[in-house]
N, C-alpha and C positions, 0 to 999 in steps of 0.2 A: 784339695782341688778347688780352685776359685770358681765362683759363680760365672757362668758364661762358657764354661768348658766341661760341663758335666758329662757330655757324651764321650769325652776322653776317659773319664772314670768308668763309664759303661764298657768301653773298649778294653780297658785294663781288666775288668771282671771277665769278659769273654776270652781274653788272652790267657788268664789263669785257668779258666774252665778248660780251654783247649789243651793246655799243658797236662792238667790232671787226667783228662780223657785219655791221652796217649800214654801217659805213665801206666795207667791201669790196663789199657788195651794191648800195648806192645810188649809189656813185661813177659807175656807168655811166649813171645818169639825168642827172647834171650834165654828163658828158662826151658825152652822146648827140648833140647837134647837130654837134660837131666830128668825132665818129666817123662819123656818117652822111655828112658832106661828104667826109671823107678817103677813106672806103672806097666811096663812091658808092652808098649804100643808100637805097632808097625808104622811104616811111612804112610800106608793107606789109611790106617786108623787115625793117625795124626791129621790127615787131610779132612776126615770127617769131624774131628774135634774143632778144627778151624772153621769148617763149614757150618757147624751147629750155631756158632756165634753169628756168622754172617747171614745165615738164612733167617734166624729170628730177628736180627737187627733190620734186615730188609723188609720183612713182613710188617713190622710195626713202625716203619719210618713215616709213611703217609698219615696214619692215625696220630702219631706223635707230633708231626708238623701241624696237622689240622687243629689239634688241641691247643697248640701254642697260638695259632691264629684266633681261635675262639675264646680261650680263657687267659691268654697272655703268657709270655715266657717267664715271668717271675714265678708263678706257681709251678708250671710244667717243668722248667729246668731244675727247680729245687727238688721235685719228686724224682726226676731222672737221676740226678747225681747221688741222692741218698740210696736209691735202688742199686745203682751199679757199684757203689762203694760196698754195700752189703755183700753182693755177689763176687766182688773181688776177694773179700775175706773168705767166702765160702769155697772159692777155687782152691785155696790152700788146704782145705779139709778133705778133699775128695780122696778116695782110696781105690777107685776102680774106673775102668773105661766108661761104663754106663753112667756112673755118677758124674764124671767129668763132662760127658755129652750134655746131660741135663742142666748142670750148673752153667755151662758156657752158653747154652741156648737161652736160659733165663737171664743171664748177664746181657746178652744181645738184645733181648726183648725190652729190658729195662733201660738200656742206654739209647735205644732208638729214639730219634727225635732231638738229640742233643744239638747237632749242627743245624737242622732245620729251625729249631727255636733260636739259635744264635742268629740265623739269617732273619728271622722274624724281628728280633731285637734291633738288628742293623737296619731293617727296612723302616722301623718306627723312629729310630734315633739319628739316622744319618741321611743327608740329602744325596741324590743320585751321583753327584760328582765325587763323593767320598766313599761310595759303597765298595768298589773293587779293592781300594786300598785297605778299607776296614776288613774285608774278607781275607785279604792277603796277610794282614797282621794276625788274624785268628788262626789261619792255617800255618803261618810261620811258627806260632806257639806250639801247635800240635807236633811239628817236626823237631822243635827244640826239646819237647818232652820225649819224643822218640829217640833223639840223639843222646839225651841224658840217661835214659833208661838202662842201656847196657852197663854203664859205669856204676850204676847203683845195684843192678841185679847181680852181676858176677861176684862182687865181694860178699853180698848177702848169701848167695848160694854157697860160696866157699866156707863161710863162717857158720851159718845156721841151716843150710839146706834150702831147696827151692820153695818150700812152703812158706818160709818166712817172708819172702818178698810180697806175697799176696796179702798177708796180714798187715805189713808195714804200709803198702800202697793204698790200702782201703781208708786210711785216716785223713789224708789231705782233702778228699772229696767232701767229707762231713763238715770240715771247717769251712770250705768254700760255700756249701749250701746254706749254712747259717748266715754267713756274710751276705750272700746274694739276696736272701729273703729280707734281710734288714735294710739293705742299702738301695736295691734296684726298684724301679717303678716301670710299669708296662708302657707308659707314654711320657714323653717329656713334660706334657702339661700337668701331670700328676706329681712331678718331682718338685719339692719346695725350693731347690737351689738353681733351677733352670730359669735364666733370665728371659725377658721378652725378646732380646736380641738373638739369643740362641734358639728360641722357639721359631723366630722368623727365619733364621738360617737353615733350620731343619726342614721347615715347611709344614703345612697343615697335616694333621693325622688322617689316615684312612680308617673308616669304620671297620670293626671286626667283621669278617665274613661268617655268616651263620650257616650258610650252605655251600656245598662244593659241587658245582654242576659237572660231573664227570664226563657227560656227553660232549660238552664243549671242549674239554681238554682232549678227549680221545679223537676228535675230528681235526685237531690242529697238527699240521705237518711240522710246525715249529716245535711243538711239544715233543713229538717223536724224535726229532733231530737232537734235541737236548738230551733225551733219554739215551739215544744211541751213542752220542759222543761220550757220555759218562760211563755207559756200560762197557764199552770197549777200552776206555782208559783204565777202568778198574781192574782189569786182568793183571796188568803190570804193577799197578799201585798196590794191590793186595798181596801180590807176590813179595814185594819188598817188606811189607808189614809182617808177614808170617813165615817166610821161607829163607830169608837171607842167611841166618845163622847156620841152618842145616846145609844149605847150598855151599857156603864158603868153607865149612868144615869138611864136607865130602869131596868137593871138586878142586878146591885150592889148597887144601891141606893146612889151613890155619889152625893153630892150637887154641885151646880154650882161653889162655891168657892173652891171645892176640885178637880174639873175636870182638871184644868190646869196641876197639877202634874201628874195625871194618864194618861192623853192623851199625855203629853210631854215625859214621861218616855220611852215609846217604841222607840221613835225617838232618844233619847239620847243614849240608849243602842245600837241601830242599828248603830249609828255613829261610835262607837268603833268597832262594828262587821264588818262594811264595810272596815275600815282601816286594821283590822286583816285579813279578808278574802283575800283582794288584796295582802297584804304583804306575807301571807302564800302561796298563789297560785304561785306567782313568785318564792318564795324560793323552793317550792316543784318541780316546773318545772325545776329548775336547778339541782335537786337531782334525781328525778325519771322520768324526761321527761315531755314534755309539755302536752301530752295527760292526764296522771294521775295527773299532777299538777293542771290541771283545774277540772278534774272529781271529785277528792277527795273532794275538797272544795265545788263544786256544790252539790254533793249528800249529804254530811254531813249537809250542811246548810238547805236545804228544808226538808230533812228527820227529822231532829231534830225539825224544826218548826212545822211540823204536829203533832209530839208527844207532844210538849209543849202546843199547843192550845187545844188538846183533854184533856190533864191533867188538864188544867185550868177549864174545865167544870165540873170536878169531885171534885173540892175543894170548900168547903162551905165558908171558911173564905174569906171575900171580899178583904182584903188587899193581902193575899197570892195569891188568884186567879188572881188579877190584876197584881201582880208582875210576875207570871208565864206567863200570857198572853203577857206582855211586852217583856219577854225573847223570846217568840215565834217570835216576829217581828225581834228581833236582829238575831236570828238563820236564819230566812228567808233571811235577808239582807246579811248575811255572804256569800251567793251564788252570790250576784249581781256583784261584780268586776270580778269574773271568767266568768260570762255570757257575759258581755260587752267586756272583753278582748278576748274571743273566737271569737266574731264578727270581731274584728280587725285581729286576727290570721288568720282566714279563708277568710275574705273579702278583706284584703289588700287594693288596691286602690279603691275598692268599699265598704269600711268598713261602710261608712255612710248609703248606701242603705241597706246593710245586717243588720246593727244595727236597722234601721227603720223597716225592715220586722219583726225582732224579737220583737221589741216593739209593733208593730201592733198586733202580736199574743197575746201579753200580754194585750193590751187594749181590745181586743175581750173578753178575760177572765174577765177583769174588768167590761165590759158592761153586760155580762151574769150574773156575780155575783151581780151587783148592782140592776138590774131589778129583778132577781130571788130571791135575799135575801130579798129585801123589800117586795115582794109579799109573800114569805114563812113565814116571821116574822108575817105578819098579820094573817096567818092561824095556824102556829105551834109554835109561840113564837120565842125567840131569839136564843136558844141554839142548837136545832137540825140543823137548816141551817148552823150554824157555825161549827158544827161537820162535815158536808158534805164538807165544804170549807177546813177544816183541812186535810181531807182524800185525797183531790186532791194534796196536797203537796207531798204525797208519790208517786203519778203518775209522778210528776216532777222529783223526784229522780231517778226513773227508766229510764226516758228519757236520763238522763246524761250518762247512760251506752252505748248509741249509738253515743255520741258526740265525734268527733275526731278533735281537733284543729290543727293537723299537716297536714290536707288535705285541700288545697285551694278549695273554692266553684266554682270559675270562672277561665277560662283560661285567659292568658294575653291578653291585648287589641288587639294586632296584630293577635291573633289566633281566636278571637271571631267574 
């Protein structure tokens, strides 16, 4: 990578991070039916397994993001990836329901802060006009990882059993962590290959925030709107991450050999939606202003997602219904880059902590969804609970009307 374009190298690193994150996180979705059968887990118990990860992940998101703001994403992301790689391997060793709950909770605690620290790196390495696009590329990678996962998981399960996938998937993260530590620097000014021209293009660095005035955050309506939009978005998003294989097998009658295509398709479509949403948000911000550049993309994404999920429930043909359902995930993800770019817009030198708070709100939605959905399915079947989840996407769209990315959430460090 030539001097003057080092931030593209940083973006490649974050792209690879995001792929590895979702390989390790989503493989349990594809392995879910075999794991439930082998360990004797009910649908309700599986909901608690999913929730154990989400709850621990959500609890440690804000501390993980703040640590990145304070000590830099070089150190914190290295620690995060090594931790979650270890617990990916440990997932393959569990022999009981309780052990699986503990390992998945510790997995979530260790992975917490990954995307807030990616946002912290983006806030330091990219100017405002490039941030949503950069976020879109990072989230595009996550969906490519999710799309790739089923095609890797199902053959491994057939050949060596479900435990083998967790052993195999633990290795790429270790390789990435070594590379990141050696090549990345927390600020462009610290990197020997960043030219003066690129430093000028990025802009002056913000000083690390040593304190986080929670009172100022909690008094901000803008902050609560950001949390609300992401919380209600996360019900549908996390459903796609953890329930699609079981749903499609149970309601659409897809065989195991067919599931890879239909569980991978939503992630493949979402990858393009992430890139498109981030690019469009930055472009609209230049034309109609930052506020509506972010709002239009956010509202359009989650609003369309809710409509498509509801439409899929009314379609009898299983191929058409599965395709429409996959498009619903793509529409939902169209919002993602704008959400994370907003956290950088309003959080500035505290973007890691603000991103962590937003993602915590999302994980709370994921926990409620997983526990509630598993229990409701046992009583009402698969479709009614999914219709409720789809309806919450419309609530997320309404929250976007209150989000203003032009208003910083926190005063400067010297004023706090």
